[in-house]
N, C-alpha and C positions, 0 to 999 in steps of 0.2 A: 855759556853765557853767564856773566857775572854782573850782579846788580848791587849797587851801594846805597844804603839807607842811612842818612844823617838826621839827627834830631832837629826838627823844625824846618827841614828842607825836603823838597821832592826827591824821589828816587832817581838815580843816575845809572844807566847801563854802560858797561865798559865797551868803548868803541875802539880804543887803542891800548894795547898792552903796556905801552910806555907810561900811560897815565895811572896804572894800577897802584903804584906806591903813593901817589898824591891823593887819590881817592880813598885809599885805605886809612890814611892818617886821621881823617875826620869822620869816617863811617862808624856807626854803632852796630850795624848789622850788614853783613856781606852775604848775599844769597848766590850760591854757585850752582847753576843748573846745567847738567851735561857739559862740563867744561872740556875744551880741547887741551891737548898736552901743553901748548904754548900758554894758555890761560892759567893752567895749574902751576907752571914754572914761575910765571909773573906773580901770582898770589903767594907762592911759597917764599919768593924773594922779598916781597913786601912785608910779610908777617914773620918771616924767619922760622917757619915751621914746615914739617913734612905733611902734606895733605894725604889722607888715607886713600888707597886705591879702591876701585869698585869691588875687587875680590876681598879686600880686608873689611870693607863695610858689611859684606854678606857672611862673614864668619859667624858660626853658631856659638862658639865658646864665649862665655860672659867676659872673661879676661881680655878677649880680643875686641870686644865691642865697647867696653867701658874701661877707660884707663886714664892715667894722668902722667904727663911728661913735662918736667921742668915748670910745674905750676899751671900747665895748660890742660884743660879737660877735653877729652874726646868721648863723646856720648853718641852711640849709634842705637837707633830704635827702628822698629818696623811700623810702617804706616800703610793703611789700606787705601788702595787707589782703584779707580774704575768700578766703584760700588754700584753705580747705576747702569753699568753695562752687563753684558752676558758673560764677561770674562774678568772678574775682579782679580787684582793682584796684590801681593804684599811686597812693598819696596822698602829698602833700607835707606834711612836718612841719618846723616852724621851732624851733630851739633858740636862745634868747636868753640870753647870759651877761652879766648886768649886775651887776658887783661880786660880792657874795656870794650872788647870787640867780640861779637858773636858771628861765627861763620857757619852757614848751613850748606852742606854738600849733599846733593841729591841728583838722582837720574830718573826721577818721575815727578809729575806735577800734581800733587794731591789737591783736592778742592779746598782743604783747610788753608793752604798757603795763599790761594787766591782770595779767600775770605779775609785772611789776616792782612794781606796787602791792601785790600779795599778799605778795611777798617783803619789802617795806619794812614793811608792817603787822605782819608776824610778828616783826620786830626793828626798832623805830623808831629805835634808837640806832646802827644800822649806817651810816647815811648822815648826815654832819654838814655838809658843805660843798656848794656848788653844783657843784664839779668831781666830787665823789663821786656826786652825783645824776646828772650827765651820763654819767659812766663806767658807772654801773649801768644806765641806760636803754639806752645803746649796746650793752652786753653782752647785755641781754635781747633787743634787736632782732636782734643777730647770732645768738644762740642760736635764735631763732625762724626765721630764714632757713636756718640749718643743718638744723633739723627739717623745714622745707619741702622743701629739696633732698634730704634723705634719703627723705622720702615720695615725691617725684617719681622718684627713682632706683628705689625699689621698684615703683612703678607701671610704669616703663619695662621693668623685668625681667619683669613679668607680661605686658606687651604683646609683648615679644620671644618669650615662650613661645607666645603665641597665634599670632604670625605664622609661626613656623617649625615648629610642631607641627600642621600642617594636616590630615593624614589622620585622626588620632584625634579632633581637635576637630570636623572636618567630619562624621564618622560619628556623633559624640555629638549634635550639633545636628540632624542629619538625622532621627534617630528621633523628633524632636518635631514634624515637619511631615508630617501624614498626606495632604496634598494632592499630594505628588510621587508618581509612579507607580513609580519604580525607586529602589533604594538609591543608585545613582550620581547620579540626578537630585536626590535628597534632599540628598546631600552637597554637590553643586554649589550648590544654592540656599542651603544653610546657610552655605557659604563666602562667597558673595556678600554675604549679610546680615552675616556676621561681619567682613568687610573694611570695610564701611561703619562699623560700630561701632569698629573699630580705628583708622580714620582720624580719627574724632571724638575718641577718647581721645588719639591722638598730637597732634592740634591743641590739646587742652586742656593736655597736658603741655608742649608747646612754649611756649604762652602763659605758663604758670606759671614755667618756667625763665627765659624772657626777662625777665619782670618781676622775678624774684629777682636776675638779673644787673644789671638797671638799678638796683635798690636797693643792691647791693654797690658798684657804681661810684660812686654818689652818696656813700656813706659813706667810700669811699677818698678822694674829693675833700675831704670834710668834715674827716677826720682830718689830711690833709696840710695843709690851710689852718690848722687849729687849732694844730698843732705849729709851724708857721712863725710865727704871730703871737703865740704865748704861750711861745716858747722862752726868753725872758729873764725871765719872771715866776716869782718864788720860790714863790708860793702854788700855782702849777700844776705844781710839780716832780713830785709823785707822779702827777698825771694824765698828764704827758708820758712818764713811765716806763711807765705802764700802756698808753699809746697805742701803744707799740712792739709789744706783744702783740696789741693790737686790729688794727693794720695787718697783722701776720703772719696773723692769723685771716682777715681780709678777703681777703688774697691767696690763701690756701689754698681758701677757699670760692669765690672767683672762678674758680680753676683747675677746681674740681669742677663748677661751673656750666657752664664751657666744655666739659668732658667730656660732661656730660648733654646739652648742646645738640648736640654732634656725634653722640651716640647717637640723639637725636630725628631728626636728618637721615638717619642710616643706616636707622632703622626706617621712616621715611617712604618712602625709596627702595626698601627691601625690600618693603614692602606694595604699592606701586605696581607693582613687578616681579611680585609674586604675582598681582595683578589682571590684569596683561598676560598672564601665563601661562594664567590661566583663560580669558581671551578668545581666546587663540591655540588653546586646546584646542577651543573651540566652533567656531572657524573651520576647524580641521583636520577636525572631524567633518563639517561641511557640505561641505568640499572633497572628502573621501573619498566621501561619499554621492553627490555629483554625478559623480565619476569612476566609481563602481560602476555607476551607471545609464546612463552614456554608451554602453557597448557594446550593451546591450539596445535602447536608442533607435536606434542605428545599424542593428541587425537589423530592427527594426520599420519603419524608414524605407526600407530596401532592399525589403522585401516589401510595402510600401505603395505602391510606384510602379506606375503604370497603363501597363504595357507588355503587348502581346498575347503576345509570345513569352517566357514565364517558365515553365520546366518544372514548378516546384513548385505552380503554380496549379491544375493538374488532377490533381496527385498526391494519392492518398487519404490519405497520411500527411503531407501538406504542412503542415497546420495544427499537428499535434502536434510536427512537426519544428521549426517556427519558434518555438513556445513553448519547447521544450527548449533550442534554441540561445540564446534570450534569457536563460533561467535560467542556463545554463552561462556565458554571457558576463558575467553579474552575479556569480556565485559565484566564478569563477576570480580576478578582481581582489581580491575580498574576502579569499579565502584567501591570496593573495600578500601583501597588506598585513598580515594577521595574522602570517604567517611572518616578515616583516621587523620586526615589533614596532611598527608604526606605529599600531595600534589597541589 
């Protein structure tokens, strides 16, 4: 689908490829979304350029994503899409500056484009030139990334509360599980389930932040390249002045994204440490249990030996004495551990 935006007029979607040349002459911004081969050919004929393929847009090399041919700029950057879903993606979008026209070629529909279209439709005279359209689109994308990072930061704050507020959270969740026999068992099972959910949320936040950083880095490269190749052009003077603010915003957001990435790493280490503490507590209980029953086992082993000369064998109180000794041998270590605070 190809949509044409002319200053002071509503947008027009291309319904017939034969009208592409006529609509291209007056348009300042041409938005190309998932074009068919016929639409690509009609646009290439109208503009006199070769539209990059989807494979060329996804090239990793900087020289393949940012280049100039015959005075026409081809700028490809990565934009985060689906940030509010469980499966965010990074999609390549190409900005083509051909004279007084801006062409955006994309195979995804970022929320920033919808926001910019709504802003432009509310005031059709606000954007007059291709540079103004480019600046408006990049501003919308940066604002969207800022919102995404703000939401990711709020999610990480909630995860932090869940990680470090373990006793209250555990007891709250434990009351929902009637299968556990004791409150301590309920709390432990609830904590185990909660840690699994926390790890899932941390993984989702990490993926979101890393994709946002990737998008910011790509736009830093784009703006650096744009300023370098258009620094002598008079028509781009206002856009170059605005680009300084854009670069500063990108730098601030990149720093914030780096902070969030470090916070994700900290929360991951903290969660794994909590899980390790839970496992150590279980091992400690098993170890103490084995140590508590070791002395009674020793007593039983002694009196289970088949020797003829054992005074307690013919003693009328021998059996109660052995039982009492085993109970005492089990209780004394237990009381000792409780006194030391190991249980």
